[in-house]
N, C-alpha and C positions, 0 to 999 in steps of 0.2 A: 852478527856475531860480536862485533865490537861493542855494541850496546849491552849484550848479555854479559860480556866480561866485565864491563864497567859496573853493571848492576851487582854482579857477584862480589866485586872488590868492595863496593860500598857496603853491601850487607855484611861482608866479612869484617870490615872495620867496626861496624855497628855492634856486631855480636862480641867482638874482642873488647870493645869499650864496656859493654854490659857485663862481661865476665869480670873485668877489673873492678867495676862498681860493686858487683855482688861479693867479690872477695873482700873488698874493703869494708863492706857493710857487715859481713858475717864474721870476719876474723880480725878486723881492725888494721891499723897501719903498722903495728908492731909485728915483727916476724914471730915473736913468742905466741901471738894469737893463733898462728897456724898449728901450733902444737896441740891445741884443743881438739883438732880433728882426730888426733890419736887417742885422746882420753877415753871417749865412749867405747870404742871397740876393745881397747886394752883392759879397761875396767870390767867389761862384761866377760871377757875371756878369763881374767884372773878370778872373778867371782865364781864362775862355773867350774873352773879347775879346783878351787878350794872346796866347793860343795861336793863335787863328784869324787874328789880324793878322800874327803872325810867319809863318804859312803863306801869307799873301797872299790869304786868303779874304774875300769880301764878303757882306753880308746878302743872302739869296735874295729878299727882298721890297723891296730898296732901303733907303736910309737908313742909320742907324748900327747897328753890330753890337750895341752895348749894349742898344738898344731891342729888337732881335730876340731876344736871349737872355733879357732880363727877362720878355718875354711867354711864354717857355717855362719858365723856371726857377721863377718864382713860382707858376704853376698847379701845377707838379709838387710843390713844397714844401707847397702847400695840401693836395693829396691825401695826400702822404706823412705829414705831421704828424697829420692827422686819422685816417687808417687805422692808424697805429702807436700814437699816444698814447692813443686810446680803449681800446686793448687792456689798458692798465695802470690804467685809471680805477678799477676796483673795489678793487684792492689798495691804491691810494693813499688811498682814502676809506672804508676798511672800518669804521673807528670811527664815522664819521658815519652810516653806514647802520644803526646800532643804534637811531637815532631813527626813530620811525614815520613822520614827515613826510618823511624823506629816502629816496627810492626809488632803485633802480639806474638807472632812466631819467633821473632828475634829475642823478645823478652824471655820466652820459655826456653829457647835454645841456649841463651847465655847462662841461665841458672842450671839447666840440665848438664851442660858441658862442664861447668865448675864442679857440681856435685859428683858426677861420674868420674871425672879425672881425679878429684880429691880422694875418693874412696879406693880407686885402683892404686894410687900412689901409697895410701895408707896400708893397703893389703901387702904391697911389695915391701914396705918398710918393716912391717910386722914379721913377715916371712924372713927377711934378711937378718933381723935381730935374733929370731929363733934359731936360724942357722949358725950365727956367730956363737950362740949359747950352746950349740951342739944338740938342740932339741928337734931340729928339722933337717931332713935330707934335701938334696936338690930336687926341684920340681921334675916329676917324671915326664910330663908332656905339656910344655908351656903353651903350645898352640891350643890345646883343648881347654886349658884354664882360661885363656884370654877369650876364646870363642864363647865359653859359658858365661863369662862376666859381661861380654858385649851383648849377648842375647838377652841376658837378664836386664841390662841397662836399657836396651831397646824396648823391652816389655814394660819396664817401670816408667820410662818416658811416655809411652803410650797411655798408661794408666794415669800418669800425672796430667797429661794434656786433656784426657777425658774429665778428670776432676776439675781442672781449670775451666773447661767448657760448662760443666754443670754449675759451678760456682758463679758464673756470669748471671745465671737465673736464680740461684738459691745460695745465698751467702753463707748459710749455716751448714752447707754440705760437708765441709772439711771436718766438722766435729762428728758427724755421722760416719764418715769414711774412717776416721781415726778409730772409732769404737768398733766398727766392723772389721777393720784391718788388724786389730790387736791380736786376736786369736791365731792369726797366721804365724806369729812368732813361734808358737808351740807346734805348728803343723808343717813347718818348712824344712825339717831335717837338721836343725841346729844340734839337737841332742841325740839323734839316732840316724841309722842308715836304712835304706830300703830293705836290704837283705836281713836286717835284724827284726823286722816287723812280721806279725802274723799275716797270712795271705790276704785276708779281708781288709785289714787296715792298709796294707800296701796298695791294693787295688784302688782304694778310695783316695789315698794321698797322691797317687800317680797322676791325678787330674789337676794337681796344684803345680803350675808352671815354675813357681819359685823353688819348690822341692826338687823338681827335675833339674833345674840349673845348679842347685847346691850339690846334687848327686854328680852332675857333670863336672863341676869344679874339682870335687874330690877324686873322681876317676882320673882326671888329668894330673892331680897333685901326687897321689899315692900309687906306688907300684903294686901294692897289695890290695887295692880297692876293687871290689866286685861291681862292675858297671852294667850288669846284665839287665837291670830294670830301667835304665835310662831310655826315654823315648825322645830322641833328638829331633825328629820331625815334628812332634807335638810341641816341644818347647819353642822351636823356631817359628812354627805356625802361630802360636799364641802371641809371640812377640810382634810378628808382622801384622796380625789382625788388630792387636791393641794399638800399635803405632798408626796404622791406617785409619782406624776409627778416631783416634786422637787428632790426626791431621784434618780429617773431615770436620770434626767439631770445631777446631780452631779456625778453619776457613769460614765456616758458617756463622761464627760469632765474632769475627774480627772487627766489624764496625761497632757492635754493641760493647765489646771489650774496651774500646777506647773511651767510652762514655759511661763508665760505671759510676 
């Protein structure tokens, strides 16, 4: 038991150090660099608000368009950043994996924890600012919002680990994944809700776990949101399956990953 606690402490320190290294690498040493994490979601929200306002469109769930789009774009960016950036984690930390205490799993978890924490904090800041501006009400069910985001993060980490595993054998995989992943931006509920879709389109999109999690976030956020089409068991199952497959892949390729 003592040896297990010691091993967990060592791994915790390693992952913490990797998180700091990733943060410095991505955002720089200046605190202003962290503001860039807000630029992408805010820019996308503002652009969509301008486009939909010009077309005379209103939020399908009532309230301000900015709130509606924020609850779709931030979950999408959470998924996309985790699924894409974990793919390149081995290459960016190859030198560190020469040390016996730094494992491929540590490298992936360091990047995953930074990306997921950053996007959740960004979401909280955007919601807080919208509330100060009088555009957003208080969150209806914070537990469901956090449960949806954590389920989506677990799914995305699993996809990211699978991508990292495939890239051990096929270095160009990230380009193919990026191209295949791009259409999901338009199929994950950023611009619409399940209840606003025709039945055939809704039945098709309900197989998309990202769409399910976006619906789940909005059901927790808005009191007026219709969550009848959310399949909670399916979203959670997809997350667990993706994470399990990712863990198996990482374990099977851990020796090869050190010697890319």
